[in-house]
C-alpha positions as CSV (number, residue, x, y, z in Angstrom):
1,M,13.9,-2.5,10.0
2,Q,13.3,1.1,9.1
3,K,14.9,0.6,5.7
4,T,12.7,-2.4,5.0
5,W,9.6,-0.4,5.8
6,M,10.7,2.4,3.6
7,Q,11.3,-0.1,0.8
8,I,7.6,-1.1,1.1
9,V,5.9,2.2,1.9
10,W,7.6,4.6,-0.5
11,P,7.0,2.6,-3.7
12,A,3.4,1.9,-2.5
13,F,2.9,5.7,-2.1
14,L,4.2,6.4,-5.6
15,G,2.0,3.6,-7.0
16,A,-1.1,5.0,-5.2
17,A,-0.3,8.5,-6.5
18,A,-0.1,7.1,-10.1
19,M,-3.3,5.1,-9.6
20,E,-5.0,8.2,-8.3
21,L,-3.9,10.3,-11.3
22,L,-5.0,7.6,-13.7
23,I,-8.4,6.8,-12.2
24,F,-9.5,10.4,-11.6
25,G,-8.0,11.5,-14.9
26,L,-10.5,9.2,-16.6
27,F,-13.5,9.3,-14.2
28,D,-15.3,12.1,-12.3
29,P,-15.7,11.4,-8.6
30,H,-19.4,12.2,-8.9
31,D,-19.9,9.3,-11.3
32,L,-18.6,6.7,-8.9
33,R,-21.2,4.3,-7.4
34,W,-21.0,1.8,-4.5
35,F,-23.4,-1.1,-5.0
36,G,-25.5,1.1,-7.2
37,H,-25.7,4.0,-4.8
38,N,-23.9,7.4,-4.9
39,L,-21.0,7.8,-2.4
40,H,-22.3,11.1,-1.0
41,L,-18.8,12.4,-0.4
42,S,-17.2,15.6,-1.4
43,D,-14.5,15.5,-4.2
44,A,-11.8,15.9,-1.6
45,G,-13.3,13.0,0.5
46,T,-13.5,10.8,-2.5
47,Y,-9.9,11.6,-3.5
48,S,-8.6,11.0,0.0
49,L,-10.5,7.8,0.6
50,S,-9.5,6.4,-2.8
51,F,-5.8,7.4,-2.2
52,F,-5.6,5.5,1.1
53,A,-7.3,2.5,-0.4
54,F,-4.9,2.5,-3.3
55,W,-2.0,3.0,-0.9
56,A,-3.2,0.0,1.2
57,I,-3.5,-2.2,-1.9
58,T,-0.1,-1.3,-3.3
59,G,1.5,-1.5,0.1
60,A,0.2,-5.1,0.5
61,C,1.7,-5.9,-3.0
62,C,5.0,-4.3,-2.1
63,W,5.1,-6.2,1.3
64,M,4.4,-9.5,-0.5
65,T,7.2,-8.8,-3.0
66,Q,9.6,-7.9,-0.2
67,T,8.7,-11.1,1.7
68,L,8.9,-13.3,-1.4
69,G,12.4,-11.9,-2.1
70,L,13.8,-13.1,1.2
71,S,16.0,-16.2,1.3
72,A,15.2,-19.3,3.4
73,A,18.0,-18.3,5.8
74,D,16.5,-14.9,6.3
75,L,13.1,-16.3,7.0
76,N,14.3,-19.0,9.4
77,T,16.6,-16.8,11.6
78,E,15.4,-15.7,15.0
79,T,16.1,-12.0,15.4
80,D,14.9,-11.8,19.0
81,A,17.0,-14.7,20.3
82,P,20.0,-13.8,22.5
83,E,23.4,-14.5,21.1
84,A,25.4,-17.4,22.6
85,G,27.8,-16.4,25.3
86,H,26.2,-13.0,26.1
């Protein structure tokens, strides 16, 4: 289970870092608007909030990729059921 989570979280972290570098390499945090209003956050706050949003988005994409890569047998097995004879 831990290996599966690391296969989701680590690429998502790297993707979020790349998105952060790309977005804030092109745009100044003070230029960002939310529904026409300034964010009123410090630069560090904007970077942090954006990073975690990017991480959540890329994490969802990685989870979906991991789930779609499972076979029908993997999806239909019950992992919590006790084995026969034990």
